[in-house]
Structures are given as C-alpha cells and as structure tokens.
N, C-alpha and C positions, 0 to 999 in steps of 0.2 A: 512505279511509274512518279516523276518527279516534276512538277509544273510550279516554276516561277515565276512574278509580275514584277518588271522590269522601266524605268523609267529611261528612255536612251535620248537623246541628242541628236538633231541631223545630223550632225558633223562626226559622232561616231559612228552612223547607220552608214556615214559616205565611208568610214573608215574601214569598215567592215566590207565592204562590196565586195573585194576579190572572193570572202566566202560565202557569198547569201547564194543559195542558187534556186532555180523553181522549179516545182516537177511538170510534169507535160501538161496537167489541167492552167497554168499558170504560165503559158508559154507566151502570150501575146502579149507585149508588154502596151501598147497603143490604143487599146478596146475604149478611154474615155475621150471625146472631145476636144482640143482647144478649152473651149470656156468651162468644163470641169475641170481641168486640172488647172486655169487661173482662178479658179474660186478658192480650189485648194489651196493656192501659196497666200490668197486673201484671207483666209482664215487664216494660214498660218500666223500672217502679216500682222493677226488684231490678236492673236493669243484666243483665239477661238478652238475649244477640243474639236479633234475627229477622233472617227471612232480606232479601239486599240487593233493593232498588228497580231497577230499568232506567228511563233519560231519555232519551229523544231531544230535541237539542237542534236545532228549524232556523236558517234561516238570518236570519227574524228576532226571534228569540229568546225564541220559544212553545217552551215542555220540555212536550214529550207524554208522558204515562207509557205503558210497555210492559206493565208489570208492574208491583204496589203498586197497583192503584186501593182495595182491602177497607181494607189498611195505613195508606193517606189518609187516607180517610174515616173508620174511625175515630177517628183520631188528634184531625184539624181536629173534629170532633163532638163528642167529647169534652170539647177544649179551649174551643169554644161553650157548655158548660152543655148540652148536649143528652141526654148518657143521664151514667149515676152509678159510682161506679168502689164494688165491694162488698167492705171489711176489716175483718176483726174481726165481721162481723156488722152493721159501719153502711155507709150509704152516703153517698156524697163527689159531689157536683158540683167540677169542676175550680176555679172560682171559689171552693172551701168547703175545699182541704187547705192544708195547714198552706203556708209560703210554700217552706224546705225542699223536700216535695214538689214544689210547682207548678216551684220551678225544674229541679231533678231529671228532668223531664216538656221543659222548654222547653230543657235541654243535652243531653239524649239526641242519640246520636251515630247517624244512618241512613247504613247503606253504601248507594251509588249507583253506577252504571254509568251513565255517557252518552257517548252518539256522539253525533257531531257532524252531521247531515244527514244518516240515514243513507239507506241506497238502500228504495225502498220492499219490492222483493222480500225482502232480507237482514230489515227488521222482521216481515216477515211469517211470513219462517219460524223467529225468535226468537222469537216470541212464539206461536208453535205448539210449539214446543220444549218452552217454559217451560209451557207449559199442556198437555205432554203430552199432545197430536193433539186438544186443543179444536179442536169442527167451523166450518168454516165461518162467515164474520159476515154480517149481513142481505144489505147489497149483493153478496156474491160469488155468496149463494144466490138472490135476485132475477135477478143476471144470466142463469140457466140458466134461468130462466122465457122464456114466447116471448110474440107479439102483440099487438097494435097498443097496449094503454095500458105493455109493457114497453117497444117500440118507442119511444113519446111522451117517457117518464121519463128513458131511457136515449139518447133522440138528440136532437130537437128542446130538450128542458124542459133535459138535462145541460149540454148545449153554449151554452147563453142566457149573452149576454155580464155577464149579471148574475148570474150563477149561478156561469162560470166567473171572476168577480172577487174571489168572496167567499174569504176569507180561512180556505176550510176543504181541508183537505187532498185532493188527488187521489186517493190510493191507496184499494185496499182499496174501493172504488163510497162511497164517503162520499157526494161529492154527489149522484151516483142513490138513495143510499138517503135528502138531503134531501129531493128531488125526489118521491121516491115520498111522501114524510110531506106534504106541500105537496099532493101534487094526490087522498088518498084522503081530505084533509079539507075541501080546495076542491069537489071531487063532492059528498062528504057535505052539505055544509052547502047549496049548492045543490039536492038533490034533495030530503035531510030538514031542513034547517035541526041539524044535531046534527053533531057533532063527533066524531069516533073515533081508538082508539086502533092506535099505529103498531109495534105488535107484527112480528115477521118473518110469523107467520101472518097476521096482516091483510094486511099487503102482499101476501102472495104470493095470500089469494084476491080484493082488490079486483083486483090484472094477472090473475088468473084470470074473477074475473065482465067483464074488459071486455079478455080476450082478441081477444073473433069479436063486437064487436058488432054487433045487427042490426038494423032498424026503427027503433021510437021510442028504442032503444039509443043506436044508429048516430049522430045525429041530437044526443043531449045528447050523449054523447063526443064528436061535433066541436066542438059549440057549448064544452063546459066547456075542451078545451083550447086553444083558440081563447083564452078567455078571461082561461085559464092564463095566456099569452104575453102578451097586452093587459098583464096586468099586471103581470106581469115589464119589459116594455118602459116600463114607467111608473115603474118602481122604479128602473130603469138611469137613468132624464132626473130624478128627484129625486136618487139617489144618486152618481153619475157614479163617479170614482175611488178619491171616500169607501167604496164597496165593499166593498175592501179591508179594511176597518176595523172589519165585521163579519166574525165568529169560532166563536160557540157557536150549534151548531146548533138548540136549545131555542131561542133567540132570537131567530135569524131565522125560524122557521117563525113564533111567534107575532105576528113583527111583521107577515111576509107573508099572512098572515090578518085582523090589525088595517088592514091598507091594503087588503084588498081589500074588505072591507068597508066601510071609508070611501068611496071609488070617487070618486063624483063631486064630493065636498065638497073632493076636492083637485085642484081646478079652477085654482087658480092658482097663481103662480113663489112669492106669500108664504103660501099655501097648506103646498103642497111642500115651502117651507124650514124652515117650521115644524114640521111632519113629522121632518124629516131632523135638527134640533136634537134633538128632543124624545129621538128615540132613539139618540144618543146620549150626551145629559146624562144619561139615564138608564142607561144601559150604564156610563158612567164614575162612577156613584155608585152605583150595584150594585158597584163590584170596589172602590171606595172602605170600604164596610161593608164587605165582606169581610175584607178589610184589616185593617180596628181588631179582627177578634175580639170578643172580649167587653166591646170599647170604643166597641162600634156604639151608635149613638143614633137609628136610624131603622127605628125594627121593620117599618113598611111594608115597608122595602124588603129587610128579613130576610126575609121570607114569603115575598114573589116570588121571591129566589136560593133560597128551599127548593123553589119552584117549577119552577125550571131544574134544581136539580142531582139534585132524589129521585124517581124515578119520572118522568122527563119526555115520556115515551112514552104512560103513561093519558089517559083520555081525560078524567078528572076536573082531572085538572093542566092540560093542553092549554086543557079550559075556563076554569079557576080563572082561567091567565093572560090570555086573553085577556078576562074579563070585567074584572079588573085593568089592563089596557091602557089600554082604556077611559077607565078612573074616570084615569088617571093623563096618558094626553093631555088630555082634557079639561079637568082642570086645569092643566096645561100653557099651553095655547092661553091659559086665563084669564088665569094668574100670572108666566110664566114660569121656573118653578120643578118642581121635585118633590117629590111626596105625601110629607107629613113630614119636610120639611125645614123 
C-alpha cells in the first residue's frame, strides 16, 4: 500500500469536489457550529496551520474522505455563500470579500495524506485512531442484530446483482446500510404511505420490529420483501452495466423509491430508457452545478444537491427529494431537459 503527502490549494480541492465522496461514517456535513466554521475561515485568512486531511483514492479515481469532512464542508459552504465570516463587527459572504482575501482563501494550501486504494481493514483502524475511539458505524452495529429483517437485508438484498454492481464501497457494510434504508422506507410507504428517517436507532428499531414477525406481519414481511427484490430485478434490467455509474447513496435511495412508485408505468423499453437517461442526465447536471460553485446557474439543482448532502437521512429530506424527483422526471419526459436549464 502506497501513501503520499501532498499540498492542495483550496481551489484544487474545490475543483475535485465531484470526485470526492464520504463514507457512511462521514455523511453529516454540518456537525460544526457556525462559530467553529467561522474560526476555520479566520485561520485560513490569517494563514494559521490547520490539521491535515486524510483521503483514500480508489482505483476508479474516487476520493474517499477518511478524515476532514467538517473542514471540507465548512470551506465549501463558505465559498458557496452559505454563511458569513465576521471580522471587525462586519459580516462578509465569500463573494463580498475583497479580491485579495478571496484569492488568499483559494490559494491556501491544505496538507493531505493520500492512500492509494488502501485495504478496508487499514482504513477502519486509521479512522478509529484518528477519532480517538469513535463508536462503530451504522452498518457494523446493524450487523450485530439478528432476525428476519437483518437476514433479508444482509443476505438476499445486499447480494442482489443490482446492489453488488453499485459503485458503493463494500467495506463497513455500506451496501447493507443502504439496503436497510431502502427497506425501511419501502415498508413504511407500503404500510402508512409515509417516509421514514434512516438514523441508526431507526434502522435498529425496524430490524427489531421484524425480527420474528408472525401472522399478518409475517405475510406483510414476505410480500414486501418479495416486492423489493422484484423492483431490484427491474432496476437491473433497466440499468444493467450502467449500474456502476451510481455512487451517491442518498441519490440511489431516492431513485429506488421513485422507481418503486412508478411501477407499472415503466412497462416498455422506451419508458425504461427514458428513466435511465433521466437518472444520469440529472446526476451529470448536479455535478456540473457543484463544480460551478458561486457561478452556478440552476437554483433548482442547487437546492436539490443540498437535500442530498445536508442531513440526507432525515425524513423531511427524503420526502422533499422524492417530490422534486417526481416533478423533474415528468418534466424530463415531456421536454428531454432538466428542470431549471
């Protein structure tokens, strides 16, 4: 395993944003308070050294953040004018700063240790040591559960060809966590027509609820599990080898829920092709808008990207993404264009 230390300017990190992904344990971008984020910006402007970041570069050139999520999001959101920097009792958005200060931020160098496709076990150990003993992540804790739902998610669902072909890391039970998020929402939608939050405690309660189902619950469990596998079969039939182009777990969850709801309307090769084209056209435009930063032009897509990156597992965000995707898909069917373009 190779390791190297590089200095990247903030501008370089921002340009690489579309290639940067966050493991399940790094999903929440906004754990820092506004004051702590402002202090980081102040350190950058005063050229004060900040702790190094740790990246893992996979074989397909995806950059996984092992440590540094809060620093990255604090920098990106300031550059995107999401919060203000306060100095001498004045508040400034990034776009309002003098050119010299904006250039100072862009040219500030971050020290980054980069691993070349490091082994799973090594990254697990590294993260634990960097976090001084942080608890296990969701997938690892769910793996300790037992019962019918756990067996379904970790067995038939996680090993389904569509799920295995997703560009989602196999380590730390990330695919199983995604499967649990899909299942809890699929079951909830079928039972109460509502979405469900996907934090660890919610998923564990869900696993326990269907650990040993009996009577009507057992029949519902069997029917809904079969339905999920049927939907996954249909998804694989539509996407095939293109499945590997799907990597963002929040986006995949929302795509699954939309596909499940559309159901019988996707009953022809033409309808399937339109859906696949829509999924990748929307994702391409989302990444383009992210790279554009403050020069972005599509406000609709910026709002949707926020739903994917900020508290993505909260019920309200899942529901909002679902409603937007329905609108986007209908617009795409009629115009072959992405909303807002």
